[in-house]
N, C-alpha and C positions, 0 to 999 in steps of 0.2 A: 354806816357806823364804822368807825375806825377802831381797830383793836390795838391795844398797846403792845409793843414788842416786849418780850420778857428776856431778861438776862439772869444768869445764875452764877453766883459765887459758890464754889464747892470745895470740899476737902476730900481727898482720897487718902487711904491708909494701906500699908502693906499687911497689917494685922492690928489687933488691939494694942495700943501704946507703941506701935511700930513707926516706921518712916511715914511722914506726912507730906502731902503735896497740896498746894492751894492754887486754884485756877478760876477762870471766868469764861463763860461761853453764852451763846444765844440758843444753843440746842443741847440741853443737858444729856439726854439719852444718847444722841449721836456721839458726843464728846467722850462720855464714859465708855461707850462701846469701843471707841478708838483706843482709849487707854487700856481697857481690859484685853484687847486683842493685839496689843503692842504694834499698832499701826502708826504710832507717833514715836519718832526717835527722841531720845533724851532721858530725862530724869525718871519718869514713871516706868519706862521700859527697862532701864538699867537696874532699878531697885525694886522692880515688881510691885509697884504701888497701884493696885487695881480695885480696891474696895471703896465705893462711895459711902462715906460715913457721915457727911453733913452737906447740906446745901441750903441756900436761901434765894428767893426770887426778888429781883429788883427791876423796875420798869424804866430805868434811865441808865444808858450805857456808861455815862461819865461817873455816876454814883457807884455802879457795879465795879468799874475798874479801880476807883478810889478805895472801895471796900476791900477788894482783893489785895491791893498794895498794903493797906493798913494791916490786914490779918497776917500777911506774909512777914511783917516786921514784929508781930507779937512774939512774946515768949512762948516756948513750947507748952508750958503749963496752961497758959490762957487758951491756946488752941484746943488742948485736951478737954478743958472745962467747957468750952463751947460745944464740942462734939457730945460730951457726956450729958449735957443739959437736955438735949433732944434725942440722943441715941446712946443710952447708957450701956447697952450690950454690944455696941459697935457693929450692929448688923449692916449688911450690904443693902443700902437703900435703892440701889439700881433696880433690883428685882421688884420692889414695891412699886416703883414708878412704871415699870413694864406692865404690871397688872392693873393699872388704873384705867 
């Protein structure tokens, strides 16, 4: 049996209604860990954007990359609405994933 590879489009935030970052990865726990521990140079390290506030699973890398690019172009208000639809308290979903 072949298992489908999973890809994740995710949004990190510095805090509720704070700075947002949109990314894509094939290993969500590893990637968020890298962001949280400032192992990746760049935007999330510079602006302390470490909270996983939204993610979605996609099983086709092309669709995942397309979705990430589309969300990045969205108005800020649309991104906030997407987050709040599933995570109204802006909790850090990373710890929920760790405990699954």
